[in-house]
N, C-alpha and C positions, 0 to 999 in steps of 0.2 A: 531365501532372503529377499526382501523387497527393496527396491531402489527408488530413489526420488532425486529430482534435480533441485539444487539449492537456488532459491529465487534471487540471491545476491550475486553469487559467482558462477552460477550455471553448472557447477560441478555435479556429476552423478555420485551419490553416496548411498550407503546402506542404512536404512532407517534404524535398525537395531543398534547401530554403533554411535549414535549421537544423542546427546541430552538437550540439544538446542533446536529440536524440531520446530518448524519445518526447514531449518537451516542446517548446513553441514557442520558448522562449528559455532562456538561462542563468538568468535570474531565476526563472522558474517551476520549473526544476530545483532550485534552491536552496530555494525555498519548500517544495517537496515533501520535500526532505531534512530541513529544519527540523521539519516535521510528524512525520517518523519519529523524529528525535532527541528531540523533546519528548514522544514517546509519544502524540501525538494520533491517530496511525494505527498499527495493528499487525496482525499476522497472528493470527487467532483461534486460541486453544488448544482443541484437541479432545482430551478425555481418552482415554487408551488403555484397553483392556479391563482391564489390570492395575490402573490407577488407579481405575477404577470399582469393581472388586472390593475393593480396599483400603478405599475410602471406605464401601462397603456393610458390610464387616466391622467397621469402626470405629464404626458407628452402634449406639446402645443398643437392645436388643431389648425 
């Protein structure tokens, strides 16, 4: 059997025994969803080259 750590509670669980992959339980899955919806977690924004050029052009010389 394969084991994995739950990203929410850090508990080690058997992959075959959960329907909420990659979480150990439905509760942990919903906790994670709530964090995303409350913007406690997000994908970091990396400015594009165009955005960097625009901000550089907007700065006073």
